[in-house]
C-alpha positions as CSV (number, residue, x, y, z in Angstrom):
1,M,-44.5,-65.0,-13.9
2,I,-41.9,-65.7,-16.5
3,T,-42.9,-67.8,-19.4
4,I,-40.4,-70.5,-20.2
5,N,-40.2,-72.1,-23.7
6,K,-39.0,-75.7,-23.7
7,P,-35.7,-76.0,-25.6
8,T,-35.7,-78.3,-28.7
9,S,-33.8,-81.5,-28.8
10,A,-31.6,-80.1,-31.5
11,Y,-30.6,-77.2,-29.3
12,I,-29.9,-79.4,-26.3
13,G,-27.8,-81.7,-28.4
14,A,-25.9,-78.8,-30.0
15,S,-25.2,-77.4,-26.5
16,W,-23.8,-80.7,-25.3
17,A,-21.8,-81.1,-28.5
18,V,-20.3,-77.6,-28.1
19,L,-19.3,-78.4,-24.5
20,G,-17.6,-81.6,-25.7
21,V,-15.7,-79.8,-28.5
22,G,-14.6,-77.1,-26.1
23,V,-13.5,-79.3,-23.2
24,L,-12.1,-82.1,-25.2
25,G,-10.3,-79.7,-27.5
26,F,-8.8,-78.0,-24.5
27,L,-7.8,-81.3,-22.8
28,I,-6.4,-82.8,-26.1
29,G,-4.4,-79.6,-26.6
30,L,-3.0,-79.9,-23.1
31,Y,-2.2,-83.6,-23.6
32,N,-0.2,-82.8,-26.7
33,A,1.5,-79.6,-25.3
34,Q,5.1,-79.5,-24.5
35,M,4.8,-78.3,-20.9
36,Q,5.4,-79.7,-17.5
37,L,2.7,-81.7,-15.7
38,N,2.2,-79.0,-13.1
39,E,1.4,-76.5,-15.8
40,K,-1.1,-78.8,-17.4
41,G,-2.7,-79.3,-14.0
42,Y,-2.9,-75.5,-13.6
43,Y,-4.9,-75.2,-16.8
44,V,-7.2,-78.1,-16.0
45,A,-7.9,-76.6,-12.5
46,V,-8.6,-73.2,-14.1
47,L,-11.0,-74.9,-16.6
48,A,-12.8,-76.7,-13.8
49,L,-13.1,-73.5,-11.8
50,G,-14.4,-71.6,-14.8
51,L,-17.0,-74.2,-15.7
52,Y,-18.3,-74.4,-12.1
53,A,-18.3,-70.7,-11.7
54,A,-20.2,-70.1,-14.9
55,I,-22.8,-72.7,-13.9
56,S,-23.2,-71.2,-10.5
57,L,-23.4,-67.7,-11.8
58,Q,-26.1,-68.6,-14.4
59,K,-28.1,-70.3,-11.7
60,T,-28.0,-67.4,-9.3
61,I,-28.9,-64.9,-12.0
62,R,-31.8,-67.2,-13.1
63,D,-32.9,-67.5,-9.4
64,K,-32.9,-63.8,-9.0
65,A,-34.9,-63.4,-12.2
66,E,-37.5,-65.9,-10.9
67,N,-37.7,-64.2,-7.5
68,I,-36.0,-67.1,-5.8
69,P,-34.0,-65.9,-2.8
70,V,-30.2,-65.7,-3.4
71,S,-27.9,-64.4,-0.7
72,G,-25.8,-61.5,-1.7
73,I,-22.6,-63.2,-0.6
74,Y,-23.2,-66.2,-2.9
75,Y,-24.1,-64.0,-5.8
76,G,-20.9,-62.0,-5.2
77,I,-18.8,-65.1,-4.8
78,S,-20.2,-66.5,-8.1
79,W,-19.2,-63.3,-9.9
80,L,-15.8,-63.3,-8.2
81,A,-15.1,-67.0,-9.0
82,L,-15.9,-66.4,-12.7
83,A,-13.7,-63.3,-12.8
84,L,-10.9,-65.1,-11.1
85,A,-11.1,-68.0,-13.6
86,L,-10.9,-65.5,-16.5
87,V,-8.0,-63.6,-14.9
88,L,-6.1,-66.9,-14.2
89,I,-6.5,-68.2,-17.7
90,T,-5.5,-64.8,-19.2
91,V,-2.4,-64.4,-16.9
92,G,-1.4,-68.1,-17.4
93,L,-1.6,-67.9,-21.2
94,W,0.0,-64.4,-21.3
95,N,3.0,-65.7,-19.5
96,A,3.1,-69.1,-21.1
97,T,6.0,-70.0,-23.5
98,L,3.5,-71.0,-26.2
99,M,3.0,-69.7,-29.8
100,P,0.4,-67.0,-30.0
101,S,-1.8,-69.3,-32.1
102,E,-1.7,-71.9,-29.2
103,K,-2.6,-69.3,-26.7
104,G,-5.5,-68.2,-28.8
105,Y,-6.6,-71.9,-29.2
106,Y,-6.7,-72.5,-25.4
107,F,-8.5,-69.2,-24.7
108,M,-11.1,-69.9,-27.4
109,A,-11.6,-73.5,-26.2
110,F,-12.0,-72.1,-22.6
111,T,-14.6,-69.5,-23.6
112,L,-16.4,-72.0,-25.8
113,S,-16.7,-74.3,-22.8
114,L,-18.0,-71.6,-20.5
115,F,-20.6,-70.6,-23.0
116,A,-21.7,-74.2,-23.4
117,V,-22.1,-74.9,-19.7
118,I,-24.2,-71.7,-19.3
119,T,-26.4,-72.9,-22.1
120,I,-26.7,-76.4,-20.7
121,Q,-27.6,-75.1,-17.3
122,K,-30.3,-72.9,-18.9
123,N,-31.6,-75.8,-20.9
124,I,-31.9,-77.9,-17.7
125,R,-33.8,-75.2,-15.9
126,D,-36.1,-74.6,-18.9
127,L,-36.8,-78.3,-19.1
128,Q,-37.6,-78.5,-15.4
129,S,-39.9,-75.5,-15.7
130,A,-41.6,-76.9,-18.8
131,K,-42.3,-80.2,-17.0
132,G,-43.5,-78.4,-13.9
133,D,-40.8,-80.2,-11.8
134,E,-40.0,-78.7,-8.4
135,L,-36.8,-76.8,-8.6
136,Y,-36.3,-76.7,-4.8
137,D,-35.1,-79.2,-2.3
138,T,-38.3,-80.9,-1.1
139,K,-36.9,-81.5,2.4
140,A,-36.1,-77.9,2.8
141,D,-39.6,-77.0,1.6
142,V,-41.1,-79.4,4.1
143,F,-39.0,-77.9,6.9
144,E,-39.9,-74.4,5.9
145,N,-43.6,-75.2,5.7
146,E,-43.8,-77.1,8.9
147,Y,-41.5,-75.2,11.2
148,L,-41.1,-71.6,9.9
149,K,-44.7,-70.7,9.2
């Protein structure tokens, strides 16, 4: 059994603040950027993919650590999606007609946002574990208990 410590309110607040700084900074930078709308859309889509992939990967790693079944295909896709987001942001910024300082700004805001969502997902799981909340879908548990055993 893994012992979970409940995160403090300050840590939870800081995690959300860091996510806000990262995502809002990224989006404000895009809003002010001198690029076409389709380029801005590309970067927003890559940010969304990266955030979702980071959350998904953190969840699958945590599930595996807690001996919750995770399919190998989902685990692999989670890693692939995160790697794809990192490759897409890197290639996009490498080929962008931006100053190197702007490229660095976007990449740092992107990685800051990824780190923040991983931390927030961890905080949510830790709070659920500390409260003793059920982490599973109760309908699925009922089905499993009634029909599969």
